[in-house]
C-alpha positions as CSV (number, residue, x, y, z in Angstrom):
1,M,8.8,-15.4,-12.0
2,S,9.8,-14.0,-8.6
3,V,8.3,-10.9,-7.1
4,Q,10.9,-8.2,-6.7
5,K,8.5,-5.3,-5.9
6,A,4.8,-5.3,-5.0
7,C,2.1,-2.7,-4.6
8,V,-0.9,-2.8,-2.2
9,I,-3.7,-0.4,-3.1
10,G,-5.7,0.4,0.0
11,A,-4.1,1.3,3.4
12,G,-6.9,0.2,5.7
13,V,-6.5,-2.7,8.2
14,M,-6.4,-5.3,5.4
15,G,-4.2,-3.5,2.9
16,A,-1.7,-2.4,5.5
17,G,-1.6,-5.9,6.9
18,I,-0.9,-7.3,3.5
19,A,1.8,-4.7,2.9
20,A,3.4,-5.7,6.3
21,H,3.5,-9.4,5.3
22,I,5.1,-8.6,2.0
23,A,7.7,-6.5,3.8
24,N,8.2,-9.4,6.3
25,A,9.2,-11.5,3.2
26,G,11.9,-8.9,2.4
27,I,10.1,-7.5,-0.6
28,P,9.8,-3.8,-1.1
29,V,6.1,-2.7,-1.3
30,L,4.4,0.4,-2.5
31,L,1.4,1.2,-0.3
32,L,-1.1,3.5,-2.0
33,D,-4.4,5.1,-0.9
34,I,-6.3,8.2,-1.7
35,A,-4.5,11.5,-1.3
36,A,-5.1,13.4,1.9
37,K,-7.2,16.5,1.3
38,E,-5.0,18.8,3.4
39,G,-1.3,18.8,4.3
40,D,0.9,15.8,3.4
41,R,-0.8,14.0,0.5
42,T,0.6,10.7,1.7
43,A,-0.6,11.1,5.3
44,I,-3.1,8.2,5.0
45,T,-0.5,5.7,4.0
46,K,2.1,7.1,6.4
47,G,-0.5,6.8,9.2
48,A,-1.1,3.2,8.2
49,I,2.6,2.4,8.5
50,D,2.8,4.2,11.9
51,K,-0.2,2.0,13.1
52,L,1.7,-1.2,11.9
53,L,4.5,-0.2,14.2
54,K,2.2,0.2,17.2
55,T,-0.2,-2.7,16.7
56,D,0.0,-5.6,19.2
57,P,0.3,-8.3,18.2
58,A,2.8,-6.8,15.7
59,P,2.1,-7.5,12.0
60,L,5.7,-6.7,11.3
61,M,8.2,-9.4,12.3
62,H,10.8,-6.7,12.8
63,K,10.3,-2.9,13.0
64,D,13.0,-2.5,10.3
65,A,10.6,-4.2,7.8
66,A,8.6,-1.0,7.8
67,K,11.4,0.6,5.8
68,L,10.5,-1.7,2.9
69,I,7.0,-0.1,2.7
70,T,6.9,3.1,0.6
71,P,3.9,5.3,1.3
72,G,2.1,7.0,-1.7
73,N,-1.2,8.2,-3.0
74,L,-3.3,7.3,-6.0
75,E,-3.1,10.8,-7.6
76,D,0.6,11.4,-7.4
77,D,2.1,7.9,-7.4
78,L,-0.1,5.7,-9.5
79,A,2.5,5.6,-12.3
80,K,4.9,3.8,-9.9
81,V,2.7,0.7,-10.1
82,A,4.3,0.0,-13.5
83,D,7.5,-0.9,-11.7
84,C,5.8,-3.6,-9.6
85,D,5.6,-7.3,-10.3
86,W,2.5,-7.9,-8.2
87,I,-0.5,-5.7,-7.3
88,V,-3.0,-6.3,-4.6
89,E,-6.2,-4.3,-4.4
90,A,-7.7,-3.9,-0.9
91,I,-10.0,-0.9,-1.3
92,V,-13.6,-0.2,-0.2
93,E,-16.2,-2.8,-1.4
94,N,-17.8,-0.5,-3.9
95,L,-18.0,-1.8,-7.4
96,E,-18.0,1.7,-9.0
97,I,-14.9,2.7,-7.2
98,K,-13.2,-0.6,-7.9
99,R,-14.0,-0.3,-11.6
100,G,-12.6,3.2,-11.7
101,L,-9.4,2.0,-10.1
102,Y,-9.0,-0.9,-12.6
103,E,-9.5,1.5,-15.5
104,K,-6.7,3.7,-14.2
105,L,-4.5,0.7,-13.6
106,E,-5.1,-0.7,-17.1
107,A,-4.2,2.7,-18.7
């Protein structure tokens, strides 16, 4: 089975870096994190993508690879995970939060 689309949950340094490497491989990736409390609800993941474009050394092999990363949030976009062939979880190391995420994913 080949991966046609992936999802990374968690847009911190690790999650954003994983999303960058998936995009480097030419695979579209959905990047999810918690919804921002004010303004644009995808601000956290959009900010992570912006940081990828500014980081040195660059995690993206080419800036155009950022176009393969779709920002989203766990409240509004979780259903989009169903279209992904591979899911990577890179959220905070808190067992209760991780269990809650896996329960939502399983549903």
